[in-house]
C-alpha positions, 0 to 999 in steps of 0.5 A, spaced: 500 500 500 503 506 497 503 512 502 499 518 501 502 524 499 505 529 505 508 535 505 515 537 508 516 544 510 523 547 510 523 553 514 529 557 513 532 562 518 530 568 514 523 566 515 522 563 508 519 557 507 520 551 502 515 546 501 516 539 498 511 534 496 513 527 497 510 520 498 514 517 503 518 519 509 524 523 508 530 518 509 536 520 514 540 522 508 535 527 505 534 530 512 541 531 513 541 535 506 535 539 508 539 541 515 546 541 513 549 536 517 547 531 523 540 531 525 536 532 532 529 531 533 526 537 537 520 535 541 514 540 539 508 542 543 502 538 544 497 540 538 502 540 532 498 535 529 503 529 531 508 533 526 516 532 527 521 537 527 528 536 525 534 541 526 542 541 525 544 537 531 551 542 531 547 548 529 549 552 535 556 550 535 557 552 528 554 559 529 548 558 525 543 564 524 537 564 529 531 561 526 525 565 529 519 562 526 522 555 527 523 557 535 516 560 536 513 553 533 518 549 537 518 554 544 525 553 544 531 556 541 532 554 533 538 555 529 539 554 522 534 550 517 528 547 521 524 541 517 517 539 519 514 533 517 
């Protein structure tokens, strides 16, 4: 049985968003390419529709730019690209 189409939303630090439509869960390699490094899952507050956020695990160490939009969604400091799926 094929999975239904789902959106992957990439939120960039400058506030722009990029949506990609896929018919499967993103692979580790894909997630790493979206965030530019090792991934870290961020627990989102309740009421988010059971979506997940992934960020660059070493973003703070690498000095990545603050992502205000993703930080508001997550309720904590997020830097670099954030991926919600």
